[in-house]
C-alpha positions in Angstrom: 5.2 15.0 -7.1 6.8 16.9 -9.6 6.5 20.5 -9.4 4.5 22.4 -12.4 6.0 24.3 -14.5 4.8 26.7 -17.6 5.6 25.5 -21.2 8.2 27.5 -23.2 5.6 29.1 -25.7 5.9 29.5 -29.5 5.2 33.0 -29.7 7.8 35.8 -29.0 5.5 37.6 -26.7 4.3 34.9 -24.7 7.8 33.4 -24.2 8.8 37.0 -22.4 6.3 36.9 -20.6 7.5 33.6 -19.5 10.6 34.4 -18.9 10.0 37.2 -16.6 8.1 34.9 -14.3 9.8 31.8 -14.2 13.5 31.9 -15.7 15.9 29.9 -14.3 19.3 30.7 -13.1 20.6 27.8 -11.1 23.5 26.1 -12.2 22.3 22.0 -12.0 19.7 23.3 -14.7 20.4 21.2 -17.8 19.0 21.9 -21.4 18.9 19.0 -23.9 18.6 19.6 -27.4 17.8 17.2 -30.3 17.2 17.4 -34.1 13.9 15.8 -33.6 12.3 15.8 -30.1 8.6 14.0 -30.5 6.9 15.4 -27.1 3.5 13.3 -27.5 2.0 16.4 -25.9 -0.8 18.0 -28.3 0.0 21.2 -27.5 3.2 21.3 -29.0 4.5 18.0 -30.3 7.8 18.6 -31.5 10.4 20.6 -30.3 14.2 21.4 -30.3 14.9 21.6 -26.9 14.1 20.7 -23.0 15.0 22.2 -19.6 15.8 19.9 -16.9 15.8 21.0 -13.4 15.2 18.4 -10.3 14.5 15.5 -12.5 11.7 17.3 -13.8 11.1 19.1 -17.2 10.8 22.7 -16.9 10.5 24.0 -20.0 10.0 22.7 -23.5 10.4 24.9 -27.0 13.0 26.0 -29.4 16.9 26.2 -28.0 16.8 30.0 -28.2 13.9 29.8 -26.0 15.2 27.3 -23.6 18.7 29.1 -23.2 16.6 32.3 -22.3 14.9 30.5 -19.9 17.9 29.0 -18.3 20.7 31.1 -19.0 23.3 29.5 -17.2 22.5 25.5 -17.8 24.3 23.0 -18.6 23.6 21.9 -22.2 24.0 18.4 -23.6 23.4 18.3 -27.6 22.0 14.9 -29.1 23.5 15.3 -32.4 21.7 12.7 -34.2 18.3 10.5 -34.3 14.9 11.6 -31.9 14.4 12.2 -28.6 10.9 10.6 -27.0 9.2 10.5 -23.7 10.9 7.2 -22.1 9.0 4.0 -22.6 6.4 2.8 -20.5 6.4 -1.1 -19.9 2.4 -1.7 -19.2 2.6 -5.2 -18.2 5.7 -7.7 -17.5 7.1 -9.5 -14.3 10.2 -7.7 -13.8 11.1 -9.5 -10.3 10.4 -12.9 -12.0 12.7 -12.2 -15.1 15.4 -10.8 -12.7 15.6 -14.2 -11.2 15.0 -16.2 -14.6 18.3 -14.3 -15.8 20.2 -17.1 -13.8 18.3 -19.8 -14.9 18.3 -22.2 -17.9 16.8 -20.7 -21.0 15.0 -23.4 -22.9 15.5 -21.9 -26.0 13.1 -23.4 -29.1 16.7 -23.2 -31.3 17.6 -26.4 -29.7 15.0 -28.2 -31.7 14.6 -31.4 -29.9 14.1 -32.6 -26.8 17.2 -34.5 -26.5 19.3 -31.6 -27.6 17.6 -29.4 -25.2 18.1 -31.7 -22.4 21.6 -32.2 -23.2 22.6 -28.6 -22.8 20.3 -28.5 -19.4 22.3 -31.4 -18.1 25.7 -29.4 -18.9 23.8 -26.3 -16.9 23.3 -28.7 -14.0 26.7 -30.3 -14.0 28.2 -26.7 -13.8 26.2 -25.9 -10.9 27.0 -28.7 -8.2 25.7 -26.8 -5.1 22.5 -25.7 -6.8 19.7 -26.9 -4.8 17.0 -26.6 -7.8 17.5 -26.8 -11.4 15.2 -24.0 -12.8 14.2 -23.6 -16.7 12.1 -21.2 -18.2 10.3 -20.5 -21.5 10.1 -23.8 -23.2 7.6 -23.6 -26.1 6.3 -27.0 -27.2 4.7 -25.9 -30.1 8.1 -24.2 -31.0 10.0 -27.3 -31.0 11.0 -29.0 -33.9 9.9 -31.9 -32.1 6.2 -30.4 -30.6 5.3 -32.1 -27.5 5.6 -31.3 -23.6 8.3 -31.9 -21.2 7.9 -35.5 -19.2 9.2 -36.0 -15.7 11.4 -38.7 -17.6 13.1 -36.0 -19.9 13.7 -33.9 -16.9 15.3 -37.0 -14.8 17.5 -37.4 -17.4 18.8 -33.6 -16.9 19.3 -34.5 -13.0 17.8 -37.6 -11.2 18.8 -36.7 -7.4 18.0 -32.8 -7.4 14.2 -31.1 -8.4 14.1 -30.0 -11.7 11.3 -27.5 -12.6 10.9 -26.0 -16.1 8.1 -23.1 -16.5 6.7 -23.1 -19.8 6.9 -19.7 -22.1 3.3 -19.0 -21.5 4.0 -19.1 -17.4 0.9 -20.7 -17.3 2.4 -24.4 -17.2 5.3 -25.9 -15.8 7.0 -29.2 -15.6 8.9 -31.0 -12.8 11.2 -34.4 -12.6 9.9 -36.9 -10.6 12.0 -35.6 -7.5 10.3 -31.9 -7.9 6.9 -33.6 -8.2 7.7 -35.3 -4.8 8.9 -32.3 -3.1 6.2 -30.4 -4.5 3.7 -33.2 -3.4 1.9 -33.6 -6.5 0.2 -36.7 -6.6 -2.1 -38.8 -8.8 -5.0 -38.1 -6.5 -4.1 -34.2 -6.0 -7.0 -32.0 -6.9 -6.7 -28.1 -7.8 -9.4 -25.9 -8.1 -8.6 -24.2 -11.5 -6.0 -26.4 -12.6 -4.9 -30.1 -13.8 -2.3 -32.4 -13.1 -1.4 -34.5 -16.5 -1.0 -38.3 -16.0 1.0 -41.1 -17.8 -0.1 -44.3 -18.8 1.2 -45.8 -15.5 -1.5 -43.5 -13.6 1.3 -41.4 -12.1 1.9 -37.6 -12.6 3.5 -37.5 -15.8 5.6 -34.0 -15.3 2.7 -31.5 -16.5 1.1 -29.1 -14.6 -1.5 -26.4 -15.8 -2.8 -23.2 -14.4 -3.6 -23.7 -10.7 -1.8 -26.8 -10.2 1.4 -25.0 -11.7 1.1 -21.9 -9.7 0.2 -23.7 -6.5 3.6 -25.4 -7.3 5.6 -22.9 -8.5 5.3 -20.8 -5.0 6.5 -23.9 -3.1 9.7 -23.7 -4.8 12.5 -21.9 -2.7 12.7 -18.3 -3.4 15.6 -16.2 -4.3 17.6 -15.4 -1.2 16.5 -12.0 0.1 20.2 -10.9 0.3 20.5 -11.6 -3.7 17.3 -9.7 -4.8 17.8 -6.1 -4.8 21.1 -6.8 -7.2 19.1 -8.9 -9.2 16.7 -6.3 -9.6 18.8 -3.8 -10.4 20.1 -5.9 -13.3 17.1 -6.6 -14.6 16.2 -2.7 -14.6 19.3 -2.4 -16.2 18.1 -4.5 -19.3 14.8 -2.4 -19.3 16.6 0.7 -19.6 18.7 -0.7 -22.4 15.8 -1.2 -24.6 14.6 2.5 -23.5 12.1 1.9 -20.3 11.9 4.5 -17.9 8.7 2.8 -16.4 7.5 -0.6 -15.8 5.0 -2.5 -14.3 5.5 -5.5 -12.2 2.3 -7.5 -12.9 1.2 -9.7 -9.8 3.6 -9.9 -6.8 2.5 -12.9 -5.2 2.1 -15.1 -8.3 5.3 -16.6 -7.5 7.5 -17.4 -4.3 9.1 -14.6 -2.0 6.4 -12.1 -2.5 7.5 -10.0 0.7 10.9 -10.3 0.0 10.4 -9.0 -3.5 8.3 -6.1 -2.2 11.3 -5.4 0.4 13.9 -5.3 -2.1 12.0 -2.7 -4.2 11.7 -0.6 -0.9 15.2 -0.7 0.0 16.0 0.2 -3.7 13.8 3.1 -4.1 14.7 4.5 -0.8 18.4 4.0 -1.7 18.0 5.9 -5.2 18.9 2.7 -6.8 15.8 2.3 -9.0 16.9 3.7 -12.3 13.3 3.2 -13.4 10.0 4.2 -12.1 8.0 0.7 -10.6 4.3 0.7 -10.7 3.6 -2.6 -8.8 0.6 -4.9 -9.0 -0.2 -7.4 -6.2 -2.1 -10.7 -6.1 -5.4 -10.8 -4.1 -3.6 -11.9 -1.0 -1.0 -9.4 -0.9 -3.2 -6.8 -1.8 -5.3 -7.5 1.0 -2.2 -7.4 3.6 -1.6 -3.8 2.0 -5.2 -2.8 2.6 -5.2 -4.1 6.0 -2.0 -2.6 7.3 -3.2 0.6 5.6 0.2 0.9 3.6 -1.4 0.6 0.3 -1.4 3.7 -1.8 1.2 5.2 0.9 3.8 7.6 -1.4 6.9 5.3 -1.5 9.4 7.3 -3.9 8.9 9.0 -6.9 10.6 5.8 -8.4 8.1 3.3 -7.1 4.5 3.2 -6.6 2.2 0.9 -5.0 -0.2 -0.2 -7.8 -3.4 -2.2 -8.5 -4.6 -5.8 -7.9 -3.7 -8.2 -10.0 -5.9 -11.7 -11.3 -6.8 -14.2 -14.0 -9.8 -14.9 -15.9 -8.1 -17.6 -17.8 -4.9 -18.9 -19.0 -2.9 -18.8 -22.5 -4.1 -19.7 -26.1 -0.8 -21.9 -26.2 -1.8 -23.7 -23.4 -5.5 -24.6 -24.6 -6.4 -22.8 -21.2 -7.6 -19.2 -22.6 -11.6 -19.8 -22.4 -12.9 -19.0 -25.8 -16.5 -18.6 -27.1 -16.3 -21.0 -30.1 -13.8 -24.5 -29.8 -9.8 -24.5 -30.5 -9.2 -25.4 -34.2 -7.0 -28.4 -32.8 -9.6 -29.5 -30.2 -13.2 -29.7 -31.8 -15.8 -29.2 -28.6 -13.2 -27.8 -26.2 -13.0 -24.2 -25.3 -10.8 -24.3 -22.6 -11.2 -24.9 -19.0 -12.4 -21.8 -16.7 -9.8 -20.8 -14.0 -12.4 -18.8 -12.4 -15.8 -18.6 -12.6 -18.0 -15.6 -13.9 -19.7 -15.0 -10.9 -16.1 -15.2 -9.0 -14.6 -12.7 -11.5 -17.4 -9.8 -11.0 -17.1 -10.1 -7.4 -13.5 -9.6 -7.2 -13.6 -6.5 -9.6 -16.6 -5.2 -7.5 -14.8 -5.5 -4.2 -11.8 -3.8 -5.2 -13.7 -1.2 -7.7 -15.7 -0.1 -4.4 -12.2 0.4 -2.6 -10.9 2.5 -5.0 -8.1 0.1 -6.2 -7.0 -0.4 -9.7 -8.2 -3.9 -11.0 -5.9 -5.5 -13.8 -7.7 -8.6 -15.1 -5.8 -11.3 -17.5 -7.9 -12.3 -20.4 -6.9 -13.8 -23.6 -10.2 -15.7 -24.8 -13.1 -14.0 -26.3 -15.3 -15.7 -23.6 -13.0 -14.4 -20.6 -13.0 -10.8 -22.0 -16.4 -11.3 -21.9 -16.6 -12.3 -18.2 -14.5 -9.6 -17.5 -16.7 -6.9 -19.5 -19.5 -7.9 -17.4 -17.8 -7.7 -14.3 -16.2 -4.2 -14.6 -19.9 -3.1 -16.1 -21.7 -4.8 -13.1 -19.3 -2.8 -10.4 -19.6 0.6 -12.5 -23.3 0.0 -12.0 -23.2 -0.2 -8.2 -20.4 2.1 -7.5 -20.7 4.6 -10.3 -17.2 6.0 -10.4 -14.0 5.8 -13.0 -11.2 4.2 -11.1 -7.7 5.6 -12.7 -5.5 2.4 -13.5 -8.5 -0.3 -14.4 -6.7 -2.3 -17.2 -7.7 -5.3 -19.2 -4.1 -7.1 -20.1 -3.3 -9.3 -23.1 -7.3 -8.5 -24.5 -6.2 -10.8 -27.6 -9.4 -11.9 -28.9 -11.6 -9.1 -28.0 -14.6 -8.1 -30.2 -15.2 -4.2 -31.1 -18.3 -4.3 -29.0 -16.5 -5.4 -25.9 -13.6 -3.1 -26.3 -16.3 -0.4 -26.8 -17.9 -1.4 -23.2 -14.8 -1.8 -21.6 -14.0 1.7 -22.8 -17.2 3.1 -21.4 -16.1 1.5 -17.9 -12.6 3.5 -17.9 -10.9 0.4 -18.4 -7.4 0.4 -20.6 -6.7 -2.5 -22.7 -2.9 -3.7 -23.1 -2.0 -5.7 -25.7 0.5 -8.4 -26.0 1.0 -7.7 -29.9 4.2 -9.7 -30.5 1.9 -12.9 -30.4 1.3 -11.9 -34.2 4.7 -12.2 -35.1 6.0 -15.1 -32.5 2.8 -17.3 -32.6 1.0 -16.0 -35.5 1.6 -18.7 -37.9 0.8 -21.4 -35.1 -2.6 -19.4 -34.2 -3.5 -19.7 -38.1 -2.3 -23.4 -38.4 -3.0 -24.8 -34.9 -5.0 -23.1 -32.3 -7.8 -20.7 -33.7 -7.4 -20.7 -37.8 -7.0 -17.7 -39.9 -10.3 -15.7 -39.2 -10.0 -15.6 -35.9 -5.9 -15.4 -35.9 -6.4 -12.3 -38.0 -8.3 -10.5 -35.2 -5.7 -11.2 -32.3 -4.4 -8.0 -30.6 -6.8 -5.6 -32.2 -4.9 -2.2 -32.1 -6.8 -1.2 -35.3 -10.3 -1.8 -33.7 -8.9 0.5 -31.1 -7.8 3.3 -33.3 -11.0 3.3 -35.6 -13.4 3.5 -32.3 -11.0 6.4 -30.5 -9.9 4.3 -27.9 -6.6 4.8 -26.4 -4.3 1.4 -25.9 -1.0 0.2 -24.7 1.5 -2.4 -25.7 3.6 -5.2 -24.1 5.7 -8.1 -24.2 5.2 -9.9 -21.0 8.7 -10.3 -19.9 9.8 -13.2 -19.4 7.5 -14.3 -21.8 9.5 -12.3 -24.5 12.7 -10.4 -24.1 12.6 -7.0 -22.8 11.7 -4.5 -26.4 9.5 -1.9 -27.3 11.0 -1.4 -30.6 10.1 -5.0 -31.8 6.7 -4.9 -30.4 5.9 -1.3 -32.0 7.1 -3.0 -35.5 4.7 -5.6 -35.1 1.7 -3.5 -34.3 2.4 -1.2 -37.2 3.0 -4.4 -39.9 1.8 -7.4 -38.2 4.0 -9.7 -40.2 4.2 -13.1 -38.9 7.3 -15.2 -38.7 6.4 -16.5 -41.9 6.3 -13.1 -43.8 2.2 -13.2 -44.0 0.4 -10.1 -42.9 -2.3 -11.1 -40.3 -5.1 -9.2 -40.1 -3.9 -6.0 -42.0 -7.1 -3.9 -40.9 -5.4 -4.2 -37.5 -2.1 -2.6 -38.7 -1.8 1.0 -37.1 0.2 3.9 -37.7 3.8 4.2 -36.2 2.3 7.3 -34.3 -0.5 5.2 -32.6 2.2 2.3 -31.8 4.4 5.0 -30.1 1.7 6.6 -27.9 0.8 2.7 -26.9 4.5 2.5 -25.4 4.6 6.3 -24.0 1.3 8.9 -23.7 -1.4 6.0 -23.5 0.7 3.2 -21.9 0.7 6.2 -18.9 -2.8 5.5 -18.5 -2.4 1.5 -17.2 -0.5 3.0 -14.0 -2.7 6.1 -13.8 0.7 8.3 -13.9 -0.7 10.3 -17.2 0.0 13.7 -15.2 3.3 12.5 -14.6 5.1 10.4 -17.0 4.4 9.7 -20.6 4.5 12.8 -22.6 7.6 15.5 -22.8 5.9 18.3 -21.0 6.7 21.2 -18.4 5.6 19.6 -15.0 6.1 15.6 -16.0 9.2 13.8 -15.4 12.6 14.2 -17.1 12.0 10.7 -18.6 13.3 10.3 -22.5 15.0 7.6 -24.8 17.0 8.6 -27.7 16.4 6.6 -30.8 18.6 6.2 -33.6 16.4 7.5 -36.0 12.9 9.7 -36.5 10.3 6.9 -36.1 8.0 8.8 -37.6 10.4 9.2 -40.4 11.1 5.6 -40.9 9.4 3.1 -43.4 7.3 1.0 -41.3 9.4 -2.2 -42.4 12.7 -0.7 -41.3 10.8 0.2 -37.5 12.5 -2.6 -36.6 15.9 -1.5 -37.1 15.5 1.6 -35.1 18.0 1.0 -32.1 18.3 2.8 -28.5 21.1 5.1 -27.9 20.3 6.6 -24.6 17.8 6.4 -21.7 17.4 9.3 -19.6 15.4 8.8 -16.1 15.0 11.8 -14.0 17.5 13.9 -16.0 20.0 11.4 -15.2 21.6 9.0 -18.0 21.1 5.5 -17.1 22.3 3.8 -20.2 24.3 5.0 -23.2 25.3 2.8 -26.2 
């Protein structure tokens, strides 16, 4: 744990007293100064300099005070922009993203299925030794030809090797004929909480939804264990490039090779090769193994933490598998198929809550959010204690009442606010209609209610990024330029807190990351300009100049 150290105080008398007790003379001390330092520490929101020693912030204040505190410290003067706490990713799937980086990206820019499969075929032809041909991020309603892929489309990519594509939501997938055969997908197969689409011939058409998709996905041969550490290192480098110094891997066990992924993380952490702090969530079977063997919550390193349990209350709005309180605009009478019953959701929350294990529940639709909210309320009534790190993921259609009740249970919401920009027009015109779409990702409601919240982009669903997410939370403009839900816009300060001080709540690490204050880890991001002085419409033009984790520069533009 980082060793606490007192701050450089703004008053001269306090500074003198502090210097006598805590002055540092070690040569490995580093002083970082910048024209603007935004600390997100309420006691001293702005500073000129930070003193770093042993990977931890030792003091914060003016440059003169920092030099007095550490008279022989090395100095780095950042001449431009602003220094902030390193960004914290409150939900993504880094290990899946690490593996997707070498797969075929199903870009909507191809426009038609024919052009996409032609490019995928070229990808396949260039990899004759690849046993499985994998693609990711197919977005059916984003294509110029908006439809699902079929096994016939993927047979055209390659007929004699299995081809499998994950939907952009990661709640659906598609297989060619050979993939369906190897995965044991037949017309009479039944999967609880999932479905298999059948064609006019009565055979599986290729589309798998929810648990049918997840069960099939876990059967696909995993990335070779010897390749995983390098793949994860490269993925972490992408996160560093976007300014992240901490990330969550949301649901190890969701895909194949869970144990190999965990070993890779452990090896990287022990070898000092993780350039960001990882907080791992586990699917229930793997979490139960960790609890049974007594290794959950044991310290691994300052760069790796075993977090909570992850589960699903529903699917995705774009997949029509989110559970809504009123029907989808595009399917009258249909509110989504439940992937889990309200009783099973409450039982899972209650079981882990009693054990003190943080629970991270995925819920998009307002009905699913209600199931999760009642589950936390029931757990708290039965075992009245707050568990740091409880969170609800996406929370897209939450009402003000639900947000207030979740907050009362000690649950932090993290919003996938990029939905407003990327899918906002489709939510209005296809899935929800304008009234419900305008409340998506209700950050503004949280501010009015005094509720801390976080933001995320759910990579690999969206590219690793914080700046465009912040821009969307502040502006809420869709791809067509409309402002969707102007009352849900927030200030730049609140959006930044959702990637720093408030995001730390989702990992129960408020005392270690998320602020620039003595005793916390020396994790920073240098942006090209002061975001608080940047016009809201220009926030997306900001860039990351440097990322520093534990006092080490891990990315430099």
